[in-house]
A tleap script that builds the chain and sets N, CA, C and O, in Angstrom:
source leaprc.protein.ff14SB
mol = sequence {
  NMET ASP GLY MET ASN LYS LEU LYS TYR ILE
  SER THR GLU GLN MET PHE GLU GLY ILE ILE
  VAL GLU LEU HIE ASP ALA SER VAL THR ILE
  ASP LEU LYS GLY ARG LEU GLY GLN LEU LYS
  ILE PRO ARG ARG MET ILE ILE SER GLU TYR
  ASN LEU GLU ILE GLY GLN GLU VAL GLY PHE
  LEU MET THR TYR PRO GLU VAL LEU ALA GLU
  GLU PRO ASP GLU HIE TYR LYS THR ALA ILE
  TYR GLU HIE GLU ARG ARG ARG ALA GLU ALA
  ARG LYS LYS ARG GLU GLU ALA ARG GLU GLU
  CASN
}
set mol.1.N position { 98.544 128.970 94.859 }
set mol.1.CA position { 97.181 128.655 95.269 }
set mol.1.C position { 97.264 127.639 96.411 }
set mol.1.O position { 97.949 126.623 96.288 }
set mol.2.N position { 96.575 127.905 97.513 }
set mol.2.CA position { 96.605 126.936 98.610 }
set mol.2.C position { 95.606 125.818 98.344 }
set mol.2.O position { 94.744 125.941 97.474 }
set mol.3.N position { 95.724 124.727 99.097 }
set mol.3.CA position { 94.926 123.526 98.875 }
set mol.3.C position { 93.429 123.738 98.968 }
set mol.3.O position { 92.674 123.114 98.223 }
set mol.4.N position { 92.976 124.612 99.874 }
set mol.4.CA position { 91.533 124.826 100.049 }
set mol.4.C position { 90.884 125.345 98.773 }
set mol.4.O position { 89.733 125.017 98.485 }
set mol.5.N position { 91.610 126.151 98.009 }
set mol.5.CA position { 91.050 126.702 96.775 }
set mol.5.C position { 90.910 125.654 95.679 }
set mol.5.O position { 90.191 125.872 94.704 }
set mol.6.N position { 91.593 124.513 95.829 }
set mol.6.CA position { 91.511 123.450 94.832 }
set mol.6.C position { 90.286 122.562 95.031 }
set mol.6.O position { 89.862 121.876 94.101 }
set mol.7.N position { 89.715 122.568 96.235 }
set mol.7.CA position { 88.568 121.706 96.524 }
set mol.7.C position { 87.305 122.224 95.854 }
set mol.7.O position { 87.039 123.426 95.856 }
set mol.8.N position { 86.535 121.318 95.284 }
set mol.8.CA position { 85.245 121.683 94.694 }
set mol.8.C position { 84.137 121.555 95.721 }
set mol.8.O position { 83.162 122.306 95.690 }
set mol.9.N position { 84.287 120.598 96.635 }
set mol.9.CA position { 83.262 120.317 97.633 }
set mol.9.C position { 83.858 120.530 99.017 }
set mol.9.O position { 84.743 119.785 99.438 }
set mol.10.N position { 83.385 121.523 99.708 }
set mol.10.CA position { 83.863 121.801 101.063 }
set mol.10.C position { 82.712 121.464 102.008 }
set mol.10.O position { 81.627 121.159 101.514 }
set mol.11.N position { 82.862 121.494 103.254 }
set mol.11.CA position { 81.783 121.323 104.244 }
set mol.11.C position { 80.892 120.104 104.019 }
set mol.11.O position { 79.670 120.234 103.943 }
set mol.12.N position { 81.490 118.937 103.914 }
set mol.12.CA position { 80.694 117.711 103.857 }
set mol.12.C position { 81.041 116.816 105.045 }
set mol.12.O position { 80.975 115.590 104.952 }
set mol.13.N position { 81.413 117.444 106.166 }
set mol.13.CA position { 81.865 116.682 107.322 }
set mol.13.C position { 80.784 115.756 107.850 }
set mol.13.O position { 79.595 116.073 107.827 }
set mol.14.N position { 81.228 114.608 108.325 }
set mol.14.CA position { 80.358 113.648 108.987 }
set mol.14.C position { 81.059 113.189 110.251 }
set mol.14.O position { 82.283 113.259 110.360 }
set mol.15.N position { 80.265 112.716 111.208 }
set mol.15.CA position { 80.838 112.129 112.413 }
set mol.15.C position { 81.184 110.676 112.120 }
set mol.15.O position { 80.347 109.916 111.633 }
set mol.16.N position { 82.412 110.299 112.417 }
set mol.16.CA position { 82.867 108.922 112.314 }
set mol.16.C position { 83.278 108.466 113.701 }
set mol.16.O position { 83.719 109.271 114.521 }
set mol.17.N position { 83.135 107.178 113.963 }
set mol.17.CA position { 83.546 106.621 115.242 }
set mol.17.C position { 84.486 105.459 114.998 }
set mol.17.O position { 84.471 104.837 113.936 }
set mol.18.N position { 85.303 105.179 116.001 }
set mol.18.CA position { 86.228 104.066 115.891 }
set mol.18.C position { 86.717 103.628 117.255 }
set mol.18.O position { 86.331 104.181 118.285 }
set mol.19.N position { 87.571 102.625 117.237 }
set mol.19.CA position { 88.141 102.041 118.444 }
set mol.19.C position { 89.661 102.104 118.329 }
set mol.19.O position { 90.219 101.773 117.283 }
set mol.20.N position { 90.331 102.528 119.398 }
set mol.20.CA position { 91.791 102.520 119.418 }
set mol.20.C position { 92.256 101.067 119.482 }
set mol.20.O position { 91.903 100.338 120.409 }
set mol.21.N position { 93.052 100.649 118.490 }
set mol.21.CA position { 93.519 99.256 118.441 }
set mol.21.C position { 95.034 99.126 118.596 }
set mol.21.O position { 95.529 98.036 118.882 }
set mol.22.N position { 95.770 100.209 118.413 }
set mol.22.CA position { 97.224 100.190 118.607 }
set mol.22.C position { 97.661 101.519 119.180 }
set mol.22.O position { 97.170 102.575 118.782 }
set mol.23.N position { 98.594 101.455 120.122 }
set mol.23.CA position { 99.198 102.653 120.697 }
set mol.23.C position { 100.710 102.502 120.637 }
set mol.23.O position { 101.257 101.477 121.044 }
set mol.24.N position { 101.375 103.518 120.135 }
set mol.24.CA position { 102.834 103.542 120.109 }
set mol.24.C position { 103.269 104.887 120.674 }
set mol.24.O position { 102.433 105.751 120.941 }
set mol.25.N position { 104.561 105.065 120.855 }
set mol.25.CA position { 105.057 106.320 121.420 }
set mol.25.C position { 104.559 107.537 120.642 }
set mol.25.O position { 104.219 108.561 121.233 }
set mol.26.N position { 104.519 107.422 119.327 }
set mol.26.CA position { 104.189 108.585 118.510 }
set mol.26.C position { 102.953 108.419 117.638 }
set mol.26.O position { 102.613 109.336 116.890 }
set mol.27.N position { 102.264 107.271 117.708 }
set mol.27.CA position { 101.117 107.081 116.821 }
set mol.27.C position { 99.993 106.302 117.487 }
set mol.27.O position { 100.190 105.581 118.466 }
set mol.28.N position { 98.812 106.476 116.919 }
set mol.28.CA position { 97.603 105.785 117.373 }
set mol.28.C position { 96.936 105.206 116.129 }
set mol.28.O position { 96.814 105.887 115.111 }
set mol.29.N position { 96.502 103.945 116.213 }
set mol.29.CA position { 95.763 103.326 115.113 }
set mol.29.C position { 94.330 103.120 115.565 }
set mol.29.O position { 94.074 102.573 116.638 }
set mol.30.N position { 93.400 103.567 114.732 }
set mol.30.CA position { 91.971 103.506 115.038 }
set mol.30.C position { 91.288 102.639 113.983 }
set mol.30.O position { 91.438 102.887 112.786 }
set mol.31.N position { 90.540 101.626 114.417 }
set mol.31.CA position { 89.676 100.852 113.519 }
set mol.31.C position { 88.370 101.616 113.391 }
set mol.31.O position { 87.697 101.860 114.393 }
set mol.32.N position { 88.005 101.997 112.180 }
set mol.32.CA position { 86.772 102.743 111.978 }
set mol.32.C position { 85.584 101.794 112.011 }
set mol.32.O position { 85.626 100.711 111.428 }
set mol.33.N position { 84.532 102.205 112.692 }
set mol.33.CA position { 83.319 101.386 112.747 }
set mol.33.C position { 82.676 101.350 111.367 }
set mol.33.O position { 82.853 102.269 110.567 }
set mol.34.N position { 81.938 100.297 111.096 }
set mol.34.CA position { 81.281 100.157 109.800 }
set mol.34.C position { 82.202 99.590 108.738 }
set mol.34.O position { 81.968 99.779 107.545 }
set mol.35.N position { 83.240 98.904 109.160 }
set mol.35.CA position { 84.201 98.284 108.236 }
set mol.35.C position { 84.762 99.280 107.222 }
set mol.35.O position { 84.890 98.969 106.038 }
set mol.36.N position { 85.092 100.468 107.697 }
set mol.36.CA position { 85.624 101.501 106.812 }
set mol.36.C position { 87.147 101.526 106.781 }
set mol.36.O position { 87.738 102.372 106.110 }
set mol.37.N position { 87.787 100.608 107.498 }
set mol.37.CA position { 89.248 100.553 107.459 }
set mol.37.C position { 89.888 101.072 108.727 }
set mol.37.O position { 89.267 101.109 109.788 }
set mol.38.N position { 91.140 101.473 108.599 }
set mol.38.CA position { 91.909 101.970 109.731 }
set mol.38.C position { 92.438 103.355 109.430 }
set mol.38.O position { 92.619 103.741 108.275 }
set mol.39.N position { 92.681 104.086 110.495 }
set mol.39.CA position { 93.272 105.410 110.407 }
set mol.39.C position { 94.449 105.428 111.366 }
set mol.39.O position { 94.287 105.154 112.555 }
set mol.40.N position { 95.625 105.747 110.862 }
set mol.40.CA position { 96.814 105.831 111.709 }
set mol.40.C position { 97.247 107.289 111.724 }
set mol.40.O position { 97.520 107.877 110.678 }
set mol.41.N position { 97.306 107.862 112.915 }
set mol.41.CA position { 97.614 109.285 113.034 }
set mol.41.C position { 98.664 109.511 114.119 }
set mol.41.O position { 98.868 108.652 114.977 }
set mol.42.N position { 99.327 110.662 114.083 }
set mol.42.CA position { 100.257 110.986 115.159 }
set mol.42.C position { 99.506 111.109 116.489 }
set mol.42.O position { 98.395 111.636 116.540 }
set mol.43.N position { 100.118 110.626 117.538 }
set mol.43.CA position { 99.495 110.657 118.862 }
set mol.43.C position { 99.152 112.091 119.280 }
set mol.43.O position { 98.167 112.316 119.984 }
set mol.44.N position { 99.956 113.048 118.849 }
set mol.44.CA position { 99.739 114.448 119.236 }
set mol.44.C position { 98.431 115.015 118.679 }
set mol.44.O position { 97.982 116.073 119.119 }
set mol.45.N position { 97.816 114.321 117.715 }
set mol.45.CA position { 96.560 114.806 117.141 }
set mol.45.C position { 95.331 114.366 117.926 }
set mol.45.O position { 94.227 114.834 117.647 }
set mol.46.N position { 95.498 113.479 118.902 }
set mol.46.CA position { 94.365 112.994 119.695 }
set mol.46.C position { 94.057 113.997 120.799 }
set mol.46.O position { 94.951 114.417 121.534 }
set mol.47.N position { 92.805 114.372 120.909 }
set mol.47.CA position { 92.342 115.241 121.991 }
set mol.47.C position { 91.707 114.344 123.037 }
set mol.47.O position { 90.731 113.650 122.755 }
set mol.48.N position { 92.262 114.356 124.259 }
set mol.48.CA position { 91.720 113.486 125.300 }
set mol.48.C position { 92.045 114.030 126.681 }
set mol.48.O position { 93.140 114.537 126.925 }
set mol.49.N position { 91.074 113.916 127.580 }
set mol.49.CA position { 91.298 114.263 128.981 }
set mol.49.C position { 91.795 113.054 129.757 }
set mol.49.O position { 92.079 113.157 130.951 }
set mol.50.N position { 91.906 111.894 129.084 }
set mol.50.CA position { 92.265 110.638 129.736 }
set mol.50.C position { 93.549 110.086 129.131 }
set mol.50.O position { 93.946 110.464 128.029 }
set mol.51.N position { 94.192 109.185 129.871 }
set mol.51.CA position { 95.311 108.434 129.306 }
set mol.51.C position { 94.747 107.505 128.238 }
set mol.51.O position { 93.717 106.863 128.444 }
set mol.52.N position { 95.419 107.436 127.111 }
set mol.52.CA position { 94.925 106.602 126.014 }
set mol.52.C position { 95.135 105.129 126.321 }
set mol.52.O position { 96.168 104.728 126.859 }
set mol.53.N position { 94.116 104.318 125.963 }
set mol.53.CA position { 94.185 102.875 126.154 }
set mol.53.C position { 93.558 102.172 124.956 }
set mol.53.O position { 92.637 102.692 124.326 }
set mol.54.N position { 94.070 100.987 124.653 }
set mol.54.CA position { 93.473 100.167 123.604 }
set mol.54.C position { 92.040 99.845 124.008 }
set mol.54.O position { 91.774 99.509 125.162 }
set mol.55.N position { 91.122 99.949 123.059 }
set mol.55.CA position { 89.717 99.662 123.314 }
set mol.55.C position { 88.867 100.903 123.538 }
set mol.55.O position { 87.640 100.810 123.534 }
set mol.56.N position { 89.492 102.068 123.735 }
set mol.56.CA position { 88.703 103.288 123.919 }
set mol.56.C position { 88.039 103.682 122.603 }
set mol.56.O position { 88.615 103.527 121.525 }
set mol.57.N position { 86.812 104.196 122.717 }
set mol.57.CA position { 86.095 104.690 121.541 }
set mol.57.C position { 86.506 106.132 121.276 }
set mol.57.O position { 86.755 106.901 122.205 }
set mol.58.N position { 86.572 106.482 120.011 }
set mol.58.CA position { 86.869 107.849 119.605 }
set mol.58.C position { 85.830 108.295 118.585 }
set mol.58.O position { 85.212 107.470 117.912 }
set mol.59.N position { 85.648 109.577 118.480 }
set mol.59.CA position { 84.759 110.156 117.480 }
set mol.59.C position { 85.444 111.363 116.858 }
set mol.59.O position { 86.224 112.048 117.520 }
set mol.60.N position { 85.160 111.621 115.606 }
set mol.60.CA position { 85.786 112.753 114.933 }
set mol.60.C position { 84.982 113.113 113.693 }
set mol.60.O position { 84.213 112.305 113.171 }
set mol.61.N position { 85.176 114.328 113.240 }
set mol.61.CA position { 84.555 114.781 111.998 }
set mol.61.C position { 85.545 114.587 110.860 }
set mol.61.O position { 86.734 114.877 110.994 }
set mol.62.N position { 85.043 114.100 109.756 }
set mol.62.CA position { 85.895 113.904 108.588 }
set mol.62.C position { 85.019 114.031 107.347 }
set mol.62.O position { 83.828 113.719 107.371 }
set mol.63.N position { 85.622 114.484 106.288 }
set mol.63.CA position { 84.935 114.549 105.015 }
set mol.63.C position { 85.559 113.526 104.068 }
set mol.63.O position { 86.586 112.932 104.395 }
set mol.64.N position { 84.973 113.320 102.940 }
set mol.64.CA position { 85.523 112.380 101.970 }
set mol.64.C position { 86.716 113.013 101.267 }
set mol.64.O position { 86.667 114.192 100.916 }
set mol.65.N position { 87.791 112.249 101.056 }
set mol.65.CA position { 88.938 112.791 100.326 }
set mol.65.C position { 88.549 113.105 98.883 }
set mol.65.O position { 87.814 112.351 98.247 }
set mol.66.N position { 89.047 114.209 98.388 }
set mol.66.CA position { 88.784 114.617 97.007 }
set mol.66.C position { 90.107 114.678 96.253 }
set mol.66.O position { 91.051 115.323 96.710 }
set mol.67.N position { 90.183 114.018 95.115 }
set mol.67.CA position { 91.391 114.056 94.288 }
set mol.67.C position { 91.528 115.468 93.729 }
set mol.67.O position { 90.587 116.006 93.145 }
set mol.68.N position { 92.715 116.068 93.912 }
set mol.68.CA position { 92.906 117.466 93.534 }
set mol.68.C position { 93.313 117.663 92.078 }
set mol.68.O position { 93.038 118.712 91.495 }
set mol.69.N position { 93.967 116.664 91.485 }
set mol.69.CA position { 94.426 116.809 90.097 }
set mol.69.C position { 94.405 115.448 89.413 }
set mol.69.O position { 94.558 114.412 90.060 }
set mol.70.N position { 94.214 115.463 88.107 }
set mol.70.CA position { 94.171 114.209 87.355 }
set mol.70.C position { 95.537 113.531 87.317 }
set mol.70.O position { 95.630 112.309 87.435 }
set mol.71.N position { 96.590 114.318 87.154 }
set mol.71.CA position { 97.939 113.768 87.038 }
set mol.71.C position { 98.581 113.613 88.415 }
set mol.71.O position { 98.468 114.505 89.256 }
set mol.72.N position { 99.252 112.485 88.649 }
set mol.72.CA position { 99.962 112.306 89.918 }
set mol.72.C position { 101.129 113.283 90.034 }
set mol.72.O position { 101.700 113.702 89.027 }
set mol.73.N position { 101.475 113.638 91.254 }
set mol.73.CA position { 102.646 114.470 91.519 }
set mol.73.C position { 103.879 113.581 91.338 }
set mol.73.O position { 104.061 112.617 92.081 }
set mol.74.N position { 104.713 113.896 90.370 }
set mol.74.CA position { 105.865 113.052 90.036 }
set mol.74.C position { 106.839 112.910 91.203 }
set mol.74.O position { 107.440 111.850 91.377 }
set mol.75.N position { 107.001 113.954 91.995 }
set mol.75.CA position { 107.901 113.886 93.154 }
set mol.75.C position { 107.448 112.789 94.111 }
set mol.75.O position { 108.255 111.957 94.527 }
set mol.76.N position { 106.171 112.782 94.461 }
set mol.76.CA position { 105.647 111.773 95.382 }
set mol.76.C position { 105.657 110.389 94.745 }
set mol.76.O position { 106.003 109.400 95.391 }
set mol.77.N position { 105.281 110.329 93.498 }
set mol.77.CA position { 105.236 109.047 92.791 }
set mol.77.C position { 106.621 108.397 92.771 }
set mol.77.O position { 106.756 107.206 93.049 }
set mol.78.N position { 107.641 109.182 92.441 }
set mol.78.CA position { 109.014 108.678 92.420 }
set mol.78.C position { 109.448 108.224 93.806 }
set mol.78.O position { 110.065 107.168 93.948 }
set mol.79.N position { 109.133 109.007 94.821 }
set mol.79.CA position { 109.519 108.663 96.193 }
set mol.79.C position { 108.845 107.371 96.651 }
set mol.79.O position { 109.470 106.553 97.326 }
set mol.80.N position { 107.593 107.183 96.295 }
set mol.80.CA position { 106.856 105.969 96.685 }
set mol.80.C position { 107.470 104.743 96.017 }
set mol.80.O position { 107.698 103.730 96.678 }
set mol.81.N position { 107.736 104.823 94.727 }
set mol.81.CA position { 108.331 103.689 94.015 }
set mol.81.C position { 109.739 103.386 94.534 }
set mol.81.O position { 110.122 102.222 94.644 }
set mol.82.N position { 110.500 104.422 94.849 }
set mol.82.CA position { 111.846 104.216 95.381 }
set mol.82.C position { 111.781 103.531 96.748 }
set mol.82.O position { 112.573 102.634 97.033 }
set mol.83.N position { 110.851 103.949 97.577 }
set mol.83.CA position { 110.672 103.325 98.896 }
set mol.83.C position { 110.306 101.849 98.737 }
set mol.83.O position { 110.857 100.995 99.431 }
set mol.84.N position { 109.388 101.551 97.833 }
set mol.84.CA position { 108.995 100.158 97.582 }
set mol.84.C position { 110.174 99.333 97.067 }
set mol.84.O position { 110.347 98.181 97.468 }
set mol.85.N position { 110.980 99.912 96.187 }
set mol.85.CA position { 112.143 99.215 95.641 }
set mol.85.C position { 113.137 98.879 96.751 }
set mol.85.O position { 113.662 97.767 96.808 }
set mol.86.N position { 113.392 99.853 97.637 }
set mol.86.CA position { 114.338 99.626 98.736 }
set mol.86.C position { 113.824 98.571 99.710 }
set mol.86.O position { 114.600 97.755 100.206 }
set mol.87.N position { 112.529 98.581 99.984 }
set mol.87.CA position { 111.963 97.559 100.874 }
set mol.87.C position { 112.095 96.172 100.264 }
set mol.87.O position { 112.437 95.218 100.963 }
set mol.88.N position { 111.829 96.051 98.969 }
set mol.88.CA position { 111.952 94.757 98.293 }
set mol.88.C position { 113.406 94.292 98.298 }
set mol.88.O position { 113.683 93.108 98.492 }
set mol.89.N position { 114.321 95.213 98.089 }
set mol.89.CA position { 115.748 94.884 98.104 }
set mol.89.C position { 116.178 94.405 99.495 }
set mol.89.O position { 116.904 93.418 99.613 }
set mol.90.N position { 115.737 95.093 100.537 }
set mol.90.CA position { 116.070 94.701 101.913 }
set mol.90.C position { 115.465 93.338 102.246 }
set mol.90.O position { 116.106 92.513 102.896 }
set mol.91.N position { 114.233 93.105 101.800 }
set mol.91.CA position { 113.571 91.819 102.031 }
set mol.91.C position { 114.354 90.689 101.364 }
set mol.91.O position { 114.543 89.622 101.948 }
set mol.92.N position { 114.802 90.936 100.140 }
set mol.92.CA position { 115.569 89.930 99.403 }
set mol.92.C position { 116.884 89.619 100.122 }
set mol.92.O position { 117.278 88.456 100.216 }
set mol.93.N position { 117.565 90.654 100.631 }
set mol.93.CA position { 118.820 90.445 101.355 }
set mol.93.C position { 118.592 89.634 102.626 }
set mol.93.O position { 119.396 88.763 102.959 }
set mol.94.N position { 117.499 89.913 103.338 }
set mol.94.CA position { 117.184 89.154 104.558 }
set mol.94.C position { 116.936 87.690 104.225 }
set mol.94.O position { 117.416 86.800 104.926 }
set mol.95.N position { 116.190 87.440 103.160 }
set mol.95.CA position { 115.900 86.061 102.751 }
set mol.95.C position { 117.174 85.328 102.344 }
set mol.95.O position { 117.351 84.157 102.679 }
set mol.96.N position { 118.056 86.006 101.628 }
set mol.96.CA position { 119.322 85.391 101.223 }
set mol.96.C position { 120.185 85.079 102.439 }
set mol.96.O position { 120.832 84.033 102.489 }
set mol.97.N position { 120.198 85.980 103.420 }
set mol.97.CA position { 120.980 85.760 104.642 }
set mol.97.C position { 120.426 84.566 105.418 }
set mol.97.O position { 121.195 83.784 105.977 }
set mol.98.N position { 119.108 84.419 105.457 }
set mol.98.CA position { 118.481 83.282 106.136 }
set mol.98.C position { 118.845 81.968 105.458 }
set mol.98.O position { 119.105 80.965 106.124 }
set mol.99.N position { 118.861 81.981 104.136 }
set mol.99.CA position { 119.189 80.776 103.379 }
set mol.99.C position { 120.637 80.351 103.598 }
set mol.99.O position { 120.943 79.158 103.600 }
set mol.100.N position { 121.533 81.327 103.785 }
set mol.100.CA position { 122.944 81.031 104.022 }
set mol.100.C position { 123.161 80.427 105.403 }
set mol.100.O position { 124.097 79.651 105.593 }
set mol.101.N position { 122.319 80.766 106.361 }
set mol.101.CA position { 122.485 80.265 107.737 }
set mol.101.C position { 121.862 78.953 107.860 }
set mol.101.O position { 121.888 78.356 108.936 }
savepdb mol mol.pdb
quit
């Protein structure tokens, strides 16, 4: 079954606006207007006739995310916890190295 068949609510798109606040080689960070947070996306997903610059306004259609299943996907859950564990371990090693110097 593909993902679209799992959605109960389709076609609830709304126009959202934001401001480009970060540009990197492969990503763009947009601050959403209305204090809705940030959206970080691959640069290749931006449609523009202009060179991208910090401060440019963007608009896009988006719907509200819908949770597809009650139970978390164990593969993703394990990967997320493992990533967090490795980051904490690396942080601890950096702090220990700083203390030694």
